[in-house]
C-alpha positions in Angstrom: -99.3 -50.3 71.2 -96.4 -48.4 69.7 -97.2 -45.3 71.6 -97.2 -47.2 74.9 -93.8 -48.8 74.5 -92.3 -45.5 73.4 -92.7 -44.4 77.0 -89.7 -46.6 77.9 -87.3 -44.5 75.7 -88.9 -41.2 76.6 -86.6 -38.8 78.6 -87.9 -37.9 82.0 -89.2 -34.4 82.2 -89.3 -32.4 85.4 -88.4 -33.3 89.0 -91.5 -35.5 89.5 -90.7 -37.9 86.6 -87.0 -38.0 87.6 -88.0 -38.9 91.1 -90.3 -41.7 89.8 -87.4 -43.1 87.7 -85.1 -43.0 90.7 -87.7 -45.2 92.5 -87.6 -47.6 89.6 -83.8 -47.7 89.8 -84.0 -48.4 93.5 -86.4 -51.3 92.9 -84.0 -52.8 90.4 -81.1 -52.6 92.9 -83.3 -54.2 95.6 -83.9 -57.3 93.5 -80.5 -58.9 94.2 -80.4 -57.6 97.7 -83.7 -59.3 98.5 -82.5 -62.5 96.8 -79.2 -62.6 98.8 -80.7 -61.6 102.1 -84.1 -63.3 102.0 -84.0 -66.0 99.4 -85.9 -66.8 96.2 -89.3 -65.5 97.4 -87.8 -62.1 98.2 -86.1 -62.0 94.8 -89.3 -62.9 93.0 -91.4 -60.4 95.0 -89.0 -57.5 94.2 -88.7 -58.5 90.6 -92.4 -58.6 90.2 -92.8 -55.2 91.8 -90.0 -53.7 89.8 -91.7 -54.9 86.6 -95.1 -53.4 87.7 -93.4 -50.0 88.5 -92.6 -49.7 84.8 -96.3 -49.6 83.8 -97.0 -46.0 85.0 -94.1 -44.8 82.9 -95.5 -46.6 79.8 -98.9 -44.9 80.4 -97.3 -41.5 81.1 -99.4 -41.0 84.2 -99.1 -37.9 86.3 -95.8 -37.9 88.3 -97.7 -37.7 91.6 -99.5 -41.0 90.8 -96.3 -42.6 89.5 -94.3 -41.6 92.6 -97.1 -42.7 95.0 -97.5 -46.1 93.2 -93.7 -46.8 93.2 -93.2 -45.7 96.8 -96.1 -47.6 98.3 -95.2 -50.7 96.1 -91.7 -50.7 97.5 -92.8 -50.2 101.1 -95.5 -52.9 100.7 -93.2 -55.5 99.2 -90.4 -54.9 101.7 -92.9 -55.1 104.5 -93.7 -58.6 103.2 -90.1 -59.6 102.7 -88.9 -58.6 106.2 -92.1 -60.0 107.9 -93.3 -56.6 109.1 -96.8 -57.8 108.6 -96.2 -60.5 111.1 -94.5 -58.3 113.8 -96.8 -55.4 113.3 -100.2 -57.0 112.7 -102.1 -53.8 111.8 -99.5 -52.7 109.2 -101.2 -54.6 106.4 -104.4 -52.6 106.7 -103.0 -49.3 105.4 -100.7 -51.1 102.9 -103.6 -53.1 101.3 -105.8 -49.9 101.3 -103.2 -47.8 99.6 -101.6 -50.5 97.3 -104.9 -51.9 96.1 -106.3 -48.5 95.4 -103.2 -47.3 93.4 -102.8 -50.6 91.6 -106.4 -50.6 90.6 -106.2 -47.2 89.1 -103.1 -48.1 87.2 -104.8 -51.3 85.9 -107.8 -49.4 84.7 -105.7 -46.8 82.9 -103.7 -49.7 81.3 -106.8 -51.5 80.1 -108.3 -48.3 78.8 -105.1 -47.5 76.9 -105.0 -51.0 75.4 -108.7 -50.5 74.4 -109.7 -53.6 76.3 -112.4 -51.7 78.2 -114.2 -48.4 77.7 -112.9 -45.3 79.4 -115.2 -45.0 82.5 -115.0 -41.2 82.4 -116.7 -41.2 78.9 -119.6 -43.3 80.0 -123.1 -41.8 80.8 -122.4 -41.9 84.6 -118.7 -41.4 84.8 -118.3 -41.2 88.6 -120.3 -44.4 89.2 -118.6 -46.2 86.3 -115.1 -45.2 87.5 -115.8 -46.4 91.0 -117.4 -49.7 89.8 -114.7 -50.6 87.4 -111.8 -49.5 89.6 -113.3 -51.5 92.6 -113.7 -54.6 90.4 -110.1 -54.3 89.3 -108.9 -53.7 92.8 -110.7 -56.8 94.2 -109.4 -58.9 91.3 -105.8 -57.8 92.0 -106.4 -58.5 95.7 -107.4 -62.0 94.9 -104.3 -62.5 92.7 -102.1 -61.3 95.5 -103.7 -63.6 98.1 -103.2 -66.5 95.7 -99.5 -65.5 95.4 -99.3 -65.5 99.2 -100.9 -68.9 99.4 -98.6 -70.3 96.7 -95.6 -68.9 98.5 -96.6 -70.4 101.8 -97.6 -73.8 100.2 -94.6 -74.3 97.9 -91.8 -71.9 99.0 -91.8 -70.8 102.6 -94.2 -72.2 105.3 -93.4 -69.2 107.5 -95.5 -66.9 105.4 -98.5 -65.8 107.4 -101.8 -66.7 105.7 -105.2 -67.5 107.2 -108.9 -67.0 106.3 -109.5 -64.0 108.5 -106.4 -62.2 107.3 -107.3 -62.9 103.6 -110.8 -61.6 103.9 -109.6 -58.6 105.8 -107.0 -57.8 103.2 -109.7 -58.0 100.4 -112.0 -55.7 102.3 -109.4 -53.0 102.9 -108.1 -53.4 99.4 -111.7 -53.0 98.1 -112.2 -49.8 100.1 -108.9 -48.4 98.8 -110.1 -49.2 95.3 -113.4 -47.3 95.8 -111.4 -44.3 96.8 -109.1 -44.8 93.7 -112.2 -44.8 91.5 -113.4 -41.6 93.0 -110.0 -40.0 92.4 -109.6 -41.5 88.9 -110.4 -38.2 87.0 -107.7 -36.5 89.0 -105.2 -39.3 88.6 -105.7 -39.9 84.9 -102.7 -39.4 82.5 -101.8 -35.9 81.5 -102.9 -35.1 77.9 -100.0 -35.7 75.6 -101.2 -35.2 72.0 -97.7 -36.0 70.5 -97.6 -39.5 72.0 -101.1 -40.6 71.3 -101.2 -43.1 68.5 -103.1 -46.1 67.2 -102.1 -49.6 68.2 
């Protein structure tokens, strides 16, 4: 565990890591902006995303994955805050596809790093295992997001668009994105960093 948290204090190396940290700074700045302009749900949404954007830094994933995750996360959450999903009904399809896939990959890498699951790439059938595990994580994260939307609509803001067909469609597209994430897992896995690997 010590080696994971040390990622917070580690200095960014190279333009890719610096760009990823800039995205994290933007996310922090967006929290009060969303709260002032769009109320408590916007504030909570941006705070949650900003927190999630720290995870790739802790895992020291490749800068390309870190940047992609942060950028898509920001676009996705702001699309929700400003109701872009309502005004442009097809917009949630690419967002769920990309966000679920990237989030599933990050979740798998996190659970592997915490030794809560085996590394799919070290199992007898690594490609099948990576796709299976990543898809399961992606679908699970999709369900959590849909519950969050239901909670927001029920208890915070009745204007949030939620219905059965939309929910199932979101899960399907998120699942497809997670399959692609599983196939890409060997490429997206963290860079080898012998100096930062340690026991929990």
